[in-house]
C-alpha positions in Angstrom: -82.9 -151.8 -110.0 -85.6 -149.6 -110.4 -86.1 -148.1 -107.1 -81.9 -146.9 -108.0 -83.3 -145.2 -110.5 -85.6 -143.5 -108.3 -82.6 -142.5 -106.0 -80.9 -141.4 -109.2 -83.6 -139.2 -110.6 -85.0 -138.1 -106.8 -81.5 -136.2 -106.1 -83.4 -133.0 -107.9 -86.3 -133.0 -106.3 -87.1 -131.8 -102.9 -88.2 -134.3 -100.1 -87.8 -138.2 -100.8 -91.5 -138.4 -101.8 -91.0 -139.4 -105.6 -87.8 -141.9 -104.7 -90.8 -143.7 -102.3 -93.1 -143.5 -105.5 -91.0 -144.8 -107.9 -89.9 -147.9 -105.5 -93.4 -148.5 -104.5 -94.3 -148.7 -108.2 -91.8 -151.0 -108.6 -92.1 -153.2 -106.0 -96.2 -153.5 -106.7 -95.9 -153.9 -110.8 -93.2 -156.7 -110.1 -95.6 -158.4 -107.4 -98.5 -158.3 -109.8 -96.8 -160.3 -112.7 -95.2 -162.3 -110.1 -98.6 -163.3 -108.6 -100.2 -163.7 -112.3 -97.1 -165.6 -113.8 -99.8 -168.9 -113.7 -102.3 -166.8 -116.3 -102.4 -166.3 -119.7 -99.4 -163.5 -121.0 -102.1 -161.4 -122.6 -104.1 -161.2 -119.4 -101.3 -160.0 -117.1 -100.6 -156.4 -118.9 -104.1 -155.5 -118.4 -104.4 -156.4 -114.8 -101.2 -154.4 -114.3 -102.3 -151.1 -116.1 -105.6 -151.3 -113.8 -103.5 -151.4 -111.0 -101.6 -148.7 -112.2 -104.1 -146.6 -112.8 -104.6 -147.2 -108.6 -101.5 -147.0 -107.5 -101.4 -143.2 -109.7 -104.5 -141.8 -108.1 -103.2 -142.9 -104.8 -99.4 -141.2 -105.5 -100.8 -138.6 -107.2 -103.3 -137.7 -104.3 -100.8 -137.9 -101.7 -98.6 -135.5 -103.8 -101.2 -132.9 -104.0 -102.0 -133.4 -100.2 -98.4 -132.6 -99.3 -98.2 -129.9 -101.9 -101.7 -128.1 -100.2 -102.5 -127.8 -104.1 -106.0 -126.5 -104.4 -108.7 -127.4 -106.4 -110.6 -130.7 -107.2 -108.2 -133.9 -107.7 -109.4 -134.8 -110.6 -108.6 -131.4 -112.6 -105.1 -132.2 -111.4 -105.3 -135.4 -112.7 -106.3 -134.6 -115.9 -103.5 -131.6 -115.6 -100.8 -134.0 -115.1 -101.6 -136.3 -117.6 -101.5 -133.2 -120.2 -98.3 -131.6 -119.1 -96.4 -134.0 -117.3 -93.5 -134.1 -120.0 -92.9 -130.3 -120.4 -93.7 -129.5 -116.8 -91.1 -132.1 -115.5 -88.4 -130.7 -118.0 -89.5 -126.9 -116.9 -89.6 -127.0 -113.4 -87.3 -125.3 -110.7 -85.0 -127.5 -109.3 -85.1 -128.7 -106.5 -88.3 -130.0 -108.2 -91.3 -130.2 -105.4 -93.2 -133.7 -105.9 -96.4 -132.1 -107.5 -99.0 -134.7 -109.7 -97.4 -133.4 -112.9 -94.1 -133.6 -111.6 -94.5 -137.3 -110.6 -96.7 -138.9 -112.8 -94.4 -139.4 -115.5 -91.5 -140.8 -113.3 -94.1 -142.9 -111.4 -95.3 -144.9 -114.6 -92.4 -145.5 -116.3 -91.2 -147.1 -113.2 -94.5 -149.3 -113.0 -94.2 -150.2 -117.2 -90.4 -150.6 -115.9 -91.2 -153.5 -113.7 -93.9 -155.1 -115.7 -91.8 -155.4 -119.2 -88.8 -156.7 -116.7 -90.8 -159.4 -114.9 -92.6 -160.6 -117.7 -89.2 -161.0 -119.8 -87.5 -162.9 -116.8 -90.5 -164.9 -115.9 -92.0 -166.2 -119.3 -89.1 -166.2 -121.5 -86.0 -167.3 -118.6 -84.1 -164.3 -119.7 -82.7 -162.5 -116.8 -80.5 -160.4 -118.8 -82.8 -159.6 -121.0 -85.2 -158.4 -118.2 -82.7 -156.0 -117.2 -83.3 -154.0 -120.9 -86.1 -151.9 -119.3 -84.6 -150.9 -115.5 -81.6 -150.0 -117.5 -83.5 -147.6 -119.7 -85.0 -146.5 -117.3 -81.9 -145.7 -115.0 -80.5 -144.0 -118.1 -83.7 -142.1 -118.5 -82.9 -140.7 -115.0 -79.6 -139.9 -115.5 -80.3 -138.1 -118.4 -83.1 -136.1 -116.9 -81.1 -134.8 -113.8 -78.0 -133.7 -116.1 -75.4 -131.5 -114.5 -77.8 -130.2 -111.9 -76.6 -132.7 -109.5 -73.4 -134.7 -108.6 -72.5 -137.7 -109.9 -74.5 -140.9 -109.2 -71.2 -142.8 -108.2 -73.1 -145.1 -105.4 -76.1 -145.6 -107.4 -74.7 -146.7 -110.5 -71.9 -149.2 -108.5 -75.2 -150.4 -106.9 -76.8 -151.0 -110.2 -74.0 -153.0 -111.5 -73.9 -155.3 -108.3 -77.6 -156.1 -108.2 -77.2 -157.2 -112.4 -74.2 -159.3 -111.1 -76.1 -160.6 -108.3 -79.2 -161.6 -110.5 -76.7 -163.3 -112.7 -75.5 -165.4 -110.3 -78.7 -166.3 -108.6 -80.9 -167.2 -111.2 -77.8 -169.1 -113.2 -78.8 -172.6 -114.0 -76.4 -175.4 -112.9 -74.7 -177.4 -115.6 -76.3 -180.4 -117.1 -74.4 -183.8 -115.4 -71.7 -184.8 -118.1 -70.0 -188.0 -118.6 -67.1 -189.1 -116.7 -63.6 -188.0 -118.1 -62.4 -191.4 -118.2 -65.5 -192.4 -120.9 -63.6 -189.9 -123.1 -60.6 -191.2 -125.4 -57.4 -188.4 -124.4 -57.1 -187.1 -128.1 -61.2 -186.1 -127.8 -60.4 -185.0 -124.3 -57.5 -183.0 -125.0 -59.2 -181.7 -128.2 -62.0 -180.3 -126.0 -59.8 -178.5 -123.6 -58.1 -176.8 -126.6 -60.9 -175.6 -127.9 -61.9 -174.6 -124.8 -59.1 -172.7 -124.0 -58.7 -171.2 -127.6 -62.9 -169.8 -126.9 -61.9 -168.1 -123.8 -58.4 -166.5 -124.7 -60.5 -165.4 -127.6 -63.3 -163.9 -125.3 -60.4 -162.3 -123.1 -58.6 -160.9 -126.3 -61.7 -159.5 -127.7 -62.7 -157.9 -124.0 -59.3 -156.1 -124.0 -59.5 -155.0 -127.6 -63.0 -153.7 -126.9 -61.6 -151.9 -123.4 -58.6 -150.2 -125.8 -60.9 -149.1 -127.9 -63.4 -147.3 -125.6 -61.9 -146.7 -122.5 -60.1 -143.3 -124.2 -63.9 -142.4 -125.1 -65.1 -143.3 -121.7 -62.2 -141.3 -120.1 -63.0 -138.6 -122.0 -66.6 -138.0 -121.2 -66.3 -138.7 -117.6 -65.4 -134.8 -116.8 -67.4 -133.6 -119.2 -70.5 -131.7 -118.5 -73.5 -133.7 -119.1 -75.9 -132.2 -122.0 -79.2 -130.8 -119.6 -82.4 -131.6 -121.2 -84.3 -128.3 -120.3 -82.3 -126.1 -122.8 -84.3 -128.1 -125.5 -87.9 -127.1 -123.7 -89.3 -123.9 -124.0 -90.4 -122.6 -120.2 -93.1 -120.9 -119.4 -93.3 -117.3 -120.9 -94.7 -114.0 -120.8 -97.1 -112.4 -123.5 -96.6 -108.8 -124.7 -98.6 -107.1 -122.6 -96.3 -108.3 -119.4 -93.1 -108.4 -121.4 -93.0 -104.7 -120.7 -95.4 -103.7 -118.3 -93.8 -100.2 -118.0 -96.4 -99.1 -120.5 -99.1 -100.0 -118.0 -98.5 -96.7 -116.1 -99.9 -94.1 -117.8 -103.5 -96.7 -117.9 -103.3 -97.1 -114.4 -102.9 -93.4 -113.6 -105.8 -92.3 -115.9 -108.0 -94.8 -113.8 -107.0 -94.0 -110.3 -110.0 -96.1 -109.2 -109.6 -99.4 -110.9 -109.5 -101.7 -108.4 -106.6 -104.0 -109.2 -106.0 -106.3 -106.0 -106.9 -106.5 -102.2 -103.7 -107.3 -99.6 -103.9 -108.6 -96.0 -100.1 -108.0 -94.8 -99.0 -110.0 -91.9 -95.6 -109.6 -90.2 -92.5 -107.4 -91.3 -93.3 -104.9 -88.5 -96.2 -103.7 -90.8 -95.4 -100.3 -92.7 -91.4 -99.4 -93.2 -90.7 -95.6 -93.3 -88.7 -94.9 -96.7 -87.2 -91.3 -97.0 -87.7 -89.8 -100.1 -83.7 -88.3 -100.7 -82.3 -91.4 -99.9 -82.8 -95.0 -100.0 -84.5 -96.3 -96.2 -85.9 -99.3 -98.1 -88.3 -99.4 -101.0 -89.5 -95.8 -102.3 -92.0 -93.8 -101.0 -93.1 -91.9 -104.2 -92.5 -89.0 -102.7 -95.3 -88.8 -99.9 -92.8 -89.2 -97.2 -94.8 -92.1 -95.6 -93.6 -95.7 -95.3 -95.8 -98.7 -96.7 -95.7 -102.2 -98.2 -94.5 -102.5 -101.7 -95.4 -105.1 -104.3 -93.8 -106.1 -107.2 -94.8 -107.0 -110.1 -91.8 -107.0 -112.8 -88.6 -106.1 -112.9 -87.5 -104.8 -116.2 -83.4 -105.2 -116.9 -83.1 -105.2 -120.3 -83.5 -101.9 -122.8 -82.6 -101.8 -126.4 -83.2 -98.1 -126.9 -87.2 -98.8 -127.1 -88.4 -100.5 -124.5 -88.0 -101.8 -121.1 -88.2 -105.6 -120.8 -88.6 -108.6 -118.4 -86.1 -110.8 -120.0 -86.3 -113.5 -117.8 -86.5 -117.1 -117.2 -89.7 -118.5 -115.4 -89.1 -122.4 -114.8 -92.1 -124.2 -113.2 -92.0 -123.9 -109.3 -93.6 -125.6 -106.5 -95.1 -124.5 -103.0 -91.7 -123.4 -101.4 -89.5 -121.6 -103.4 -85.5 -121.3 -103.6 -84.1 -119.0 -101.4 -82.4 -115.5 -102.6 -78.8 -115.3 -101.8 -78.8 -113.1 -98.9 -76.8 -110.0 -98.5 -74.2 -110.0 -95.8 -75.3 -107.9 -92.5 -78.9 -107.3 -94.0 -81.6 -107.7 -91.4 -84.4 -110.3 -92.6 -87.8 -109.9 -92.1 -90.8 -112.5 -92.8 -93.7 -111.0 -94.5 -97.0 -112.5 -95.5 -99.1 -111.5 -97.4 -102.7 -112.5 -98.6 -103.8 -111.5 -102.5 -107.0 -111.3 -104.3 -106.8 -110.1 -107.7 -109.7 -108.0 -108.7 -109.1 -106.4 -112.5 -105.2 -107.0 -112.5 -104.8 -108.7 -115.7 -101.6 -110.7 -117.5 -99.2 -113.3 -116.1 -97.0 -111.3 -113.6 -97.9 -112.6 -109.9 -97.5 -109.7 -107.5 -95.7 -110.4 -104.7 -93.5 -108.5 -101.8 -89.9 -109.4 -102.7 -88.4 -111.7 -102.1 -90.7 -114.7 -102.5 -90.1 -118.0 -100.6 -93.5 -119.8 -100.6 -96.4 -119.7 -102.4 -99.9 -121.1 -101.6 -103.2 -121.3 -103.4 -101.7 -120.6 -106.7 -99.5 -123.0 -109.3 -96.3 -120.5 -110.2 -93.7 -120.2 -112.5 -90.5 -118.2 -110.8 -87.3 -116.0 -112.2 -84.9 -116.6 -109.0 -82.7 -113.6 -111.1 -85.2 -110.9 -110.8 -87.4 -113.0 -107.5 -90.5 -112.4 -110.0 -93.4 -114.7 -110.7 -96.0 -115.5 -112.8 -99.3 -117.3 -113.4 -98.9 -119.4 -116.8 -102.8 -120.0 -116.9 -103.3 -116.0 -116.7 -104.4 -114.0 -113.4 -108.4 -114.3 -113.0 -110.9 -112.0 -111.1 -110.9 -113.7 -107.6 -108.1 -115.4 -107.5 -106.8 -115.8 -104.2 -102.9 -116.8 -103.0 -100.9 -116.4 -100.2 -97.5 -115.4 -100.5 -94.5 -115.3 -98.0 -91.6 -113.5 -98.5 -88.1 -112.8 -96.6 -87.4 -108.8 -96.9 -84.2 -107.6 -97.0 -82.8 -104.1 -95.5 -79.3 -103.8 -95.8 -77.5 -101.6 -93.7 -77.7 -98.5 -95.9 -75.4 -96.4 -93.5 -72.1 -98.3 -96.0 -74.1 -96.6 -99.2 -71.9 -93.3 -99.4 -68.3 -95.8 -99.7 -70.2 -98.4 -101.2 -68.8 -99.2 -105.3 -70.2 -100.8 -108.3 -69.7 -104.1 -109.5 -68.4 -104.5 -113.2 -67.3 -107.2 -115.9 -69.6 -109.9 -117.4 -71.6 -110.7 -114.9 -73.3 -107.3 -114.8 -73.3 -106.2 -118.1 -77.0 -106.6 -118.8 -77.8 -104.2 -116.3 -75.2 -101.7 -117.6 -76.3 -102.1 -121.5 -77.9 -99.9 -123.3 -79.5 -99.6 -127.0 -77.6 -97.7 -129.8 -79.0 -94.2 -130.5 -78.6 -92.2 -127.2 -79.9 -88.7 -127.7 -76.9 -86.6 -127.1 -78.3 -83.8 -124.9 -78.6 -86.9 -122.5 -75.2 -88.1 -122.9 -74.5 -84.4 -121.9 -76.7 -84.2 -119.1 -75.2 -87.6 -117.6 -71.7 -86.0 -118.0 -72.3 -83.2 -116.4 -73.9 -84.9 -113.3 -71.6 -87.6 -113.1 -68.3 -84.5 -113.5 -69.5 -83.1 -110.2 -69.8 -86.4 -108.3 -67.3 -88.9 -108.2 -68.7 -92.1 -106.1 -71.6 -94.4 -107.5 -73.5 -93.1 -104.6 -73.5 -89.8 -105.1 -73.9 -89.9 -108.6 -77.2 -91.9 -107.8 -78.6 -89.6 -105.4 -77.1 -86.4 -108.2 -80.0 -88.4 -110.8 -82.6 -88.8 -107.9 -82.1 -85.3 -107.0 -82.0 -83.6 -110.1 -85.3 -85.5 -111.0 -87.2 -85.0 -108.3 -86.2 -80.8 -108.4 -86.3 -80.3 -112.1 -89.9 -81.7 -113.4 -93.5 -82.1 -112.6 -95.7 -85.8 -112.0 -98.8 -85.7 -113.9 -101.3 -88.5 -114.5 -102.0 -87.3 -117.9 -98.8 -88.0 -119.3 -98.7 -90.1 -122.1 -96.7 -93.3 -122.1 -93.9 -94.1 -123.8 -90.5 -94.6 -122.7 -87.9 -94.9 -125.5 -85.1 -92.4 -126.3 -87.3 -89.6 -128.1 -89.7 -90.0 -125.6 -87.1 -89.4 -122.9 -85.3 -86.7 -124.6 -88.8 -84.8 -125.0 -89.4 -85.5 -121.0 -86.3 -84.0 -120.3 -85.6 -81.1 -122.5 -88.9 -80.5 -124.2 -90.7 -77.0 -123.3 -92.9 -77.1 -121.0 -95.7 -75.5 -123.1 -95.9 -78.4 -125.3 -96.0 -81.1 -122.8 -92.3 -81.5 -121.8 -90.7 -81.6 -118.3 -93.9 -83.8 -117.2 -94.7 -87.3 -116.4 -95.7 -90.4 -114.7 -93.6 -92.9 -112.8 -92.5 -94.0 -116.2 -90.6 -91.6 -117.6 -88.9 -90.8 -114.4 -88.1 -94.5 -113.5 -86.6 -95.1 -116.9 -85.1 -92.1 -117.5 -83.1 -92.4 -114.0 -81.9 -96.0 -115.1 -80.9 -94.6 -118.6 -79.0 -91.8 -117.1 -77.7 -94.2 -114.3 -76.4 -96.6 -117.0 -74.7 -94.2 -119.3 -72.6 -92.7 -116.3 -71.8 -96.5 -114.9 -74.1 -97.3 -113.0 -75.9 -100.9 -112.9 -79.6 -100.1 -113.0 -83.1 -101.2 -113.1 -86.8 -100.6 -113.0 -89.0 -101.8 -111.0 -93.0 -102.0 -111.8 -95.5 -102.7 -108.9 -97.4 -101.4 -106.6 -97.8 -99.0 -102.9 -99.7 -99.8 -100.5 -99.9 -97.2 -97.7 -100.8 -99.8 -94.7 -100.4 -103.1 -96.3 -104.5 -103.7 -96.1 -107.2 -103.0 -98.4 -107.7 -102.7 -101.4 -104.7 -102.0 -104.2 -106.4 -99.4 -107.3 -104.5 -97.8 -110.1 -103.6 -95.2 -108.3 -101.1 -96.9 -106.3 -99.4 -98.2 -109.0 -95.6 -97.2 -109.7 -92.5 -97.7 -111.6 -89.0 -97.2 -109.6 -85.3 -97.4 -110.5 -82.7 -99.7 -108.6 -79.1 -99.5 -108.5 -77.0 -102.3 -107.9 -74.3 -102.0 -105.4 -71.2 -104.4 -104.2 -71.8 -106.3 -101.0 -75.3 -104.7 -101.0 -77.5 -105.8 -103.6 -80.3 -104.1 -105.1 -81.0 -100.5 -103.7 -84.3 -98.9 -104.7 -84.2 -94.8 -105.3 -87.2 -92.4 -105.6 -86.8 -90.0 -108.0 -90.6 -88.5 -108.3 -90.9 -84.6 -106.7 -92.1 -84.0 -103.5 -96.0 -83.0 -103.5 -97.4 -79.7 -103.9 -93.4 -78.3 -105.1 -92.9 -76.2 -107.9 -90.4 -77.3 -110.4 -86.9 -75.7 -111.2 -86.8 -74.6 -114.6 -84.1 -77.1 -116.7 -82.3 -74.3 -118.0 -81.2 -73.4 -114.6 -78.8 -76.3 -114.3 -78.4 -77.4 -117.4 -77.7 -75.6 -120.6 -77.5 -78.0 -123.4 -74.5 -77.0 -126.5 -75.6 -76.4 -129.7 -74.5 -78.2 -132.4 -72.3 -76.1 -133.9 -71.0 -73.3 -131.8 -70.4 -70.7 -135.0 -72.5 -70.6 -138.1 -70.8 -72.2 -141.1 -68.6 -69.2 -143.4 -70.1 -68.3 -146.7 -68.6 -66.6 -149.4 -69.0 -63.3 -148.3 -69.6 -61.7 -144.6 -72.5 -60.2 -143.8 -72.6 -57.8 -140.2 -75.2 -59.6 -138.1 -76.5 -58.5 -134.8 -75.3 -59.9 -131.4 -78.0 -62.6 -130.2 -79.9 -61.7 -127.6 -80.4 -64.2 -124.5 -84.1 -65.2 -126.4 -82.1 -65.9 -129.8 -81.7 -70.0 -129.6 -78.9 -71.7 -131.5 -81.3 -73.0 -134.1 -82.5 -69.6 -135.1 -78.9 -69.3 -136.7 -79.7 -68.5 -140.5 -78.7 -72.1 -142.2 -76.3 -71.4 -145.2 -77.6 -71.4 -148.4 -77.8 -74.8 -150.4 -75.8 -75.6 -153.0 -77.2 -76.6 -156.4 -78.3 -80.3 -156.6 -79.8 -82.2 -159.4 -82.4 -81.3 -161.5 -85.9 -82.7 -161.1 -86.0 -83.0 -165.2 -83.4 -85.2 -164.7 -84.4 -87.0 -161.6 -87.8 -88.0 -163.4 -86.0 -89.5 -166.6 -84.0 -91.5 -164.6 -87.0 -92.7 -163.0 -88.7 -93.1 -165.8 -85.6 -94.9 -167.7 -85.1 -97.3 -164.9 -89.1 -98.1 -165.0 -88.5 -98.9 -168.4 -85.5 -101.0 -168.4 -87.1 -103.1 -165.1 -90.5 -103.7 -167.5 -88.1 -105.1 -170.1 -86.3 -107.6 -168.2 -89.3 -108.7 -167.0 -90.6 -109.1 -170.3 -88.0 -110.6 -171.2 -87.7 -113.3 -168.6 -91.5 -114.4 -169.2 -90.7 -114.7 -172.5 -87.6 -117.0 -172.1 -89.4 -118.8 -169.8 -92.3 -119.5 -171.7 -90.0 -121.0 -174.3 -88.2 -123.3 -172.2 -91.7 -124.6 -170.9 -92.5 -125.1 -174.4 -89.1 -126.8 -174.9 -90.0 -129.1 -171.9 -93.3 -129.8 -172.9 -92.5 -131.2 -176.8 -89.3 -132.4 -176.4 -88.7 -134.0 -172.9 -90.3 -137.1 -171.4 -91.7 -140.0 -172.7 -94.3 -139.9 -176.1 -97.2 -139.9 -174.1 -96.5 -136.9 -172.1 -94.8 -135.3 -174.8 -98.5 -135.3 -176.4 -99.8 -134.1 -173.5 -97.6 -131.3 -173.2 -99.0 -130.4 -176.7 -102.3 -130.7 -175.6 -101.7 -127.8 -172.7 -99.9 -125.5 -176.0 -103.5 -125.5 -177.4 -105.2 -124.9 -174.4 -102.9 -122.5 -173.3 -103.4 -120.7 -176.5 -107.1 -120.9 -176.3 -106.6 -119.5 -172.7 -104.9 -116.9 -174.2 -107.1 -115.7 -176.8 -109.8 -115.3 -174.4 -111.7 -118.7 -175.4 -110.6 -121.1 -173.0 -112.4 -124.6 -173.3 -114.5 -125.6 -170.7 -113.0 -128.2 -167.8 -115.5 -130.9 -168.2 -115.1 -131.1 -172.5 -113.9 -134.3 -173.7 -111.2 -133.9 -176.2 -112.5 -133.8 -179.7 -115.1 -131.5 -177.5 -112.3 -129.3 -177.3 -110.6 -129.7 -180.5 -114.2 -128.6 -182.2 -113.7 -125.4 -179.8 -110.6 -125.1 -181.0 -111.8 -124.9 -184.9 -114.6 -122.5 -184.2 -112.4 -120.1 -182.2 -110.2 -120.6 -185.2 -112.6 -119.5 -187.6 -113.9 -116.8 -185.7 -110.7 -115.0 -185.5 -109.7 -115.2 -189.1 -110.7 -112.7 -191.5 -110.4 -114.9 -194.5 -111.4 -118.3 -193.9 -107.8 -120.4 -194.1 -107.4 -124.3 -193.3 -107.2 -125.2 -189.7 -104.4 -127.5 -188.5 -105.6 -130.9 -188.0 -106.1 -130.1 -184.5 -108.9 -133.4 -184.5 -105.7 -135.7 -185.1 -103.9 -134.3 -181.9 -107.4 -134.7 -179.9 -107.0 -138.4 -181.1 -103.6 -139.0 -180.0 -104.3 -137.5 -176.5 -107.3 -140.1 -176.1 -105.0 -142.6 -177.0 -102.5 -141.4 -174.3 -105.1 -141.5 -171.7 -106.8 -145.2 -172.3 -103.7 -146.8 -174.0 -100.2 -144.7 -173.1 -98.2 -147.7 -174.5 -99.7 -147.2 -177.8 -97.8 -144.3 -179.0 -94.7 -143.4 -180.4 -91.8 -140.9 -181.1 -93.2 -140.1 -184.6 -96.7 -139.7 -183.2 -95.1 -137.3 -180.1 -93.5 -135.3 -182.7 -96.4 -134.7 -185.1 -98.5 -133.9 -181.9 -95.9 -131.2 -181.0 -95.9 -129.8 -184.5 -99.8 -129.8 -184.4 -100.1 -128.0 -181.6 -97.4 -125.1 -182.4 -99.2 -124.9 -185.9 -102.2 -124.0 -184.4 -101.1 -121.9 -181.5 -98.9 -119.6 -183.8 -101.9 -119.1 -186.4 -104.2 -118.4 -183.7 -101.9 -115.7 -182.5 -101.2 -114.4 -185.8 -105.1 -113.6 -186.5 -104.4 -110.7 -183.4 -103.4 -107.3 -183.5 -99.8 -106.4 -183.3 -100.4 -105.3 -179.4 -102.4 -108.2 -178.6 -99.5 -110.4 -179.8 -97.2 -108.4 -178.2 -99.1 -108.8 -174.9 -99.4 -113.0 -176.2 -95.8 -113.0 -176.1 -95.1 -111.9 -172.7 -98.2 -113.2 -170.7 -97.2 -115.3 -167.6 -100.0 -117.3 -167.2 -98.7 -120.0 -169.4 -96.2 -120.3 -166.4 -98.8 -120.5 -163.5 -102.1 -121.8 -164.4 -103.2 -125.0 -163.2 -104.3 -127.4 -165.0 
């Protein structure tokens, strides 16, 4: 039965290794309990735990060897013990049997075997011994969730084994006296009792079936809950959430060594035209090469392009991406050594299918990888990728998908600049087909803008608006590949094209060092039946960009100036006069400054008065709670707090270490010092005596003493306040200190 739990759970694992390990754990754990059944019960568990430790080490070693996991076995065991449960629930399906994804099921199977065997052997309760196996089987089904088909045959086999076990281990009936020895009346009574009990049992089963059957039937077609939704998968940090902003930093450090790459397979460098996509973009160099992806950015809110991927822990073999019909697939293997590249994103040629030498998490939607532990200099890993080359001859007639499936790559943040929208409308008006629109954006950017390495980073709407329409003498119309790719993607979405931005590196030969100057960003457009197609909006080197005004003239916000009271003759504007030079209408009279100042002062005074009134009311409520609510002992303690608060408000707080009688003497001195003419002091020493009585014999105080203590405290506080000047009395009443002082 425990082995069937391994069968049920193994449906979401790659290969039979997990099922084999769980069956082995069940057999060995039960065998240990059977062999030690004559030993004391307290000795069996330690022996079984020792066996579990040895079996777990052997099983995890086998899993590590089959997965070619790098590093020492001890490190893998420690990591599996720390992260076994979260890794199991965040792993990508099919789950590769790794030390951290097999440890928890193997340990659970062993413990279920130990508990079930001990219950069945020592207590002779086979049905109770089924409980650990049943819990393990239910847990396996819960972990699988909706990620596999219904486990019909394993469940039927589990139930059949349970019935067979009960039948085999059932005790024979004890011999009974022959029926001839019983009197007929007794025999009839026994038979009636048996029939009644059986009828009652059958009726109870029928009632239970009628009550439960609808609930069970309703759950048959219900999709199981996926426990993975309750566990957060590995996340990228803020540096990797938007790696597009790193382009400018790499451009300013062109000699910074980020990677070392060795590429085999795929026919080496792949040519890519600069004006139409024949593969990955070539950065306007006219040369092919190998393009290594770092991140795919699909979400844009008007400020930042973000990754927005869901990365799941993956093994050595990654799920195969959906193939484009008719595309040519080339297998490329790269051995990459990390240099100064930081973050968690792991570079790889699209689309990776196998990773060796590093534990990774994978986002199938974008085909990108992360290393949850982060990159480190000297990290070596190998990636085998399947690079697709669709038939780009079909692009001219290709359409783009629409609907909810691509809403994410069509969405833009609110507040797109009007000039940006007008440019998109102008480019779309002359180009109807999706591919022609994409080519129009690509050519417009390549012909009118200059690529530089010292442009500031930024791809929010204001940055793109300045990049596209800002004056050249002020730094506009120039940027890095960050601005070119972001502007292409935003214009494409404004024209109804599903777009995204890719950040990566270009290795001209596929071998050698990859430096900061090799970092690029490029846009991609999604076409039906062709997939994501890259475009290259970068200008050709050593070309002079054409002025934007030659092909795009933004309209002024108001084509005619607003009317004035009396027309005045104006000279016709020349070509050098911009719309901004049109005279603004005179401003109408507004609210005067003195009135605004008066309103502000009045509002401030009302706020201060409201705050003071609130403090006064809260202070009065606090005094009522202290003196009128609670037991007599509590009210005496509240009266004492009124006295100590009065001392603090008078600027003469009593030291914390003083006894009650010493505080009373201090209060008398403060009262006398504040009085210009010596006046009788309220009997504060009597209140101190009541405080001591409350501390040592709270039951000895009564209602009369509590009322007397409250009167003394109020009289003392009022006399002490009355000795102050008028403005100090005012501050005394509105001081918020008693509401927040710790005592």
